[in-house]
C-alpha positions as CSV (number, residue, x, y, z in Angstrom):
1,M,3.4,21.7,-1.5
2,N,4.2,18.2,-0.6
3,C,2.6,14.8,0.0
4,G,3.4,14.4,3.5
5,F,6.2,11.8,2.7
6,G,9.8,11.9,4.1
7,I,8.7,14.7,6.7
8,S,10.5,13.4,9.7
9,D,8.0,12.2,12.6
10,R,4.6,12.6,10.5
11,H,4.8,8.1,9.7
12,H,5.6,5.7,12.4
13,L,6.0,1.7,12.3
14,D,3.9,0.2,14.7
15,E,4.9,-3.0,16.5
16,D,2.9,-5.5,13.4
17,G,5.7,-3.7,10.8
18,V,2.6,-1.6,9.2
19,I,3.6,1.7,8.7
20,T,0.7,4.5,10.2
21,G,0.4,8.3,9.2
22,P,-2.6,11.1,8.8
23,I,-5.2,10.2,7.1
24,T,-4.4,13.5,4.8
25,D,-1.1,12.3,3.5
26,E,-0.4,10.1,0.5
27,L,0.8,7.2,2.2
28,A,-2.7,4.8,2.2
29,I,-3.0,5.4,-1.9
30,R,1.0,4.5,-1.9
31,G,0.7,1.2,-0.2
32,D,-2.9,0.3,-2.2
33,H,-0.5,1.0,-5.9
34,H,2.0,-0.9,-4.3
35,G,-0.1,-3.6,-3.8
36,W,-2.0,-3.0,-6.9
37,K,1.7,-3.6,-8.9
38,R,2.0,-6.8,-7.0
39,L,-1.0,-8.2,-7.9
40,M,-0.1,-7.4,-11.3
41,K,3.2,-8.7,-11.4
42,A,2.2,-12.1,-10.3
43,N,1.9,-15.3,-11.9
44,F,-1.5,-17.1,-11.6
45,K,-3.7,-19.8,-13.7
46,L,-7.0,-18.6,-14.4
47,T,-9.7,-21.9,-14.1
48,A,-13.2,-21.6,-14.8
49,L,-15.7,-24.0,-12.2
50,L,-19.1,-24.8,-14.5
51,N,-21.9,-26.3,-12.6
C-alpha cells in the first residue's frame, strides 16, 4: 500500500505550476498541510475593529 506519491506518470505539473494528480492520492492533503504550516509559521499582528 502506498499514498500514490512518487509513482511516475501519476502527478503532472501544469502550465501554471500547479501539481495535479488523481483524486484518490493524498497529494491534496499534503498541499493543504503545507499551506497550514506556512500560515502557522507566519508572523502577524492582530487588530480589532470596534464599531
